[in-house]
N, C-alpha and C positions, 0 to 999 in steps of 0.2 A: 604864508603857509598855503601850500597847495591844496585846493578844495576839489573834490569831485563834482562833476556836473550833477545838478540835482536830482534830474531822473535817475541817473545812474545809482545815486544814494537811495532814493525811494524804493527802486526795484531790489536792491540789495538788502534793505531792511525786511522787506516781504520775503525774499528768498532765504535768507539766513534765519529768519524766525520759523519758516516751514522746516528747515532742516534741523533745528533746535526741537521741535515738536516730534520730529521723526526720531530722532536720538533718544528722547525721552520716553516715546513709546516702545522702543527697543530696550531701553535699561530698566524700565518699571517705574512706578509712581513714586517709590520711596527709596530708590538707589541713592546711595552716597555719590558725592562728586569729589573725585580726588583732587582736581585743581582748584577747587573752593571748599577748603575744609569747613565741617560744620553745617554744610549744606546739603539738602537732598534735592533730588529732580524736582520734585512738588515745590521747593522753595525757588527754584530758577523759573519754573512756569510761572509763579505767583509774581515774581519781582519782574521779570520781562514784560508780562501783560499788563500788570497794574501800572508800571512806569510808562509803558506805551499809551495807554488810556489816560493818565495823568498829564503827560506832556501833550497829548492832542486836544484835551480840554483847555489847558492853558492857551495854545495857540488858537484855536477856534474861538475863544474869548477874547484874544488880543490883550491878555493879561500883561501890564506893565509894572504894576506896583506889587513888591513881594508880599506886602500884607494882604493881597487878595489872590494868592496862589490857591488852586484847588485843595479842599481838606479832606475830600472823601475818596478812597480808593475802590476800584473795580473789585468785584468778589469773585475769587478763583470758583469754579465749578467744583462741587464735590465729586463729581464722576470724572475719573481720568479719561473716560472715552471722549468727553466733551471739550478736553484741553487742545486738541489740535485746531478746532474750528474757533475756540474762544482766542487762541493766539493768532490765528489768521485774521480774525476781525480786529484784534488790537493793532496788529501791524499794518493792516488796510487802513484803520483809521488815523493812525499817526502819519502814515506816508501821504494820505490824502490832506491832512490838515497842513503839512508842509508843502502845499501847492506853490507855484510859480507866483501866484499873487499874493501869497504870504511870506515869500522869502524875505522881503524888505520891509514888511510892516513892523510897526512898533509892537514888541514882545520882550518880556522880561528875559535877560541873558545872565545866567547864573554864574558865568566866568568873569562877568563885567569887563570884558576885552572889546575889541572893535568890531567884532562879528555882530551882525543883526541877531535879535534873539532866536528867530526861526533857523537860521543858519547854523547857530550854536546848538540848538536842540536836535536837528537833522543830523549832523555829525555825532552827537551824543546817543541818539538812538540807534544809528548805524553801529557804533563801538558795543553798545549794549547787545545787539542781535549776534554780533559776530563773535565777541569775547565770551559771551555766555552760551553761544552755540558751540563753541570749543569745549566750554566745560561740559555740556550736555553730551557732546561726542566722546569725551574722555569717559565720562560715566558709562556710556554704552560700549565702550572700546571700539569706535567706528572712527575712521579717518574724517578729518574736517579741512577741506580746502578753503583757501582763501585767495581772491585773486591779487595779484602783487599790487596793482594800482590802488585797490581798495585798502589793502594794509599799509601801504605808504602814506595815504592821506590820513588813516587812523593814526599812525605814529605822529604825524603833525599836529592832529588834535590832541592826543595825550600829552605832548610836551607843551602845546598851547596851554592846557589846563594846569599843569604843575608850575607854570610860569605865569599864570594869569593874576590880575589884581586881587581876586577874593580868595586864592590859594592860601595864603598866609592867614587870613581870618579863618578858614574851614579847617586847615590842618596846620596849626602854627608850628607842631614839633617837626612835620615833614619839612616845612619852609625853612626853618632853622638849620635842620641838618643838611640842607641841599647848599647852603651858603660855602663860600670858601674863599681862597685867596688867589684865583686865577686858574685853577685846576680845570682842566679842558676834556671833553669825551666826545669822541666823533662815532656816530651810528651811521653806518652804510649799506645800502641794499644792492646786491649784485644783479638783480633782475629788474630794476629800474633805472631809467635814465638818471644822471647825477642830479639834474635839475630839480627832480621830484624825489629822488631816492638817497639824499644824504642830509644828516642833521649833525650841527656841531653846538654843543653845549659848552657854557662857560660857567663856572661857580665862582661868584663875586661876593664880596662881603655884603652887599646890599640885596643879594639874591642870586639865583641862577637864571641865565638867559639862553635863549638858543636862536639860531638862524639857519636857514638851508644853505647847503655846500659842503664841500671838502676841504679841511684845512689839517695842518699838523696837530695831533693832540697827545695828550699824555696817555690815552687808551683809545683805541680803534676797534670797535665790534662791528664785523662784517659778514653778511649772510643775505639769505632770501628774506624779502620784506615780511613774510608771514612769520618767519622764526624770530626776527627782530620784535615785532608787534607783541608776539606771544611771551618774548622774554621781558620787555619792557612792562607788560601788563602782568607779569610775574606767573604767567602759566607754564612756561617752560624755564628750566634752571640755565644760568649763563652758560655753565661747563657741565660736562659729563656726558654720559651715554646719551641722554634724550636730546643733547644740543649739538651734536656732532657736525651739524652743517653751518655751524658759526665758528668764525675765526677772531681770537681775542689777541691783539698786540699791545703790549705796554702795560700799564698798571690794572692788572684784572681786580685789584682790591678796589680800586678807585670806581670802576664799573659796578661792582658788587655792591658797595656802599650806597650807590644812586638808587640801584633796584631795592635795597632793603629799606629805602626811607621814602618810597614813591607809591605806596599802596594807596588805593582810594577807599573810603569809608565802606563802599559795599563789598569790597574783596574778602 
């Protein structure tokens, strides 16, 4: 999986959290979030800030035992005017926790894959800031730009989560639905070199797998990395007016089935 340079990821967490705070201020503290049904902008702020603080504490304490994970969550300020500073502090805290010295330190990895715990959480926190930043922008009817390289790295992270050793334990219905008899899906970014902008998924009886690269597939979805990320994270539809910069060739139903069964718990 292609990973961003750690400093790029750290800066992006801070920047996208700042944009999220600006969008929330523009939308208002109780605005509904169209891309995250049943959530308000206050829910977004609480979720992102609390998660960043929780992860920062986990890394700062070098927690390796899941039985010793942090049990208390940071408290969201009651005054919405204090939210931007609160989010800035949480983003800076988690970015600092993911320092170069901590990148390969022993830390609990919730995916159970080959990444170090800190590298796993660094990608996860970037995903939170970018995707929920899009949610906040949607609530405020503001544009939400995502660098193609960052979007591509987060697509790899997304697929790594869905095929990780712990996904079947955490989301058994999803893992079961993603099994197959050899069906294949190709996701390809038009604005990223194929070495880092193409993802091939195969659905096998034992579970789904993915690997980088371009291969013949039952369905191929092509478009900008930002759009692919937002479709894969269920923020934009696969087809229709809002997804006009994506091209789907082959079995559209197969791609839609994948999307319908890959929601994270917090979606």
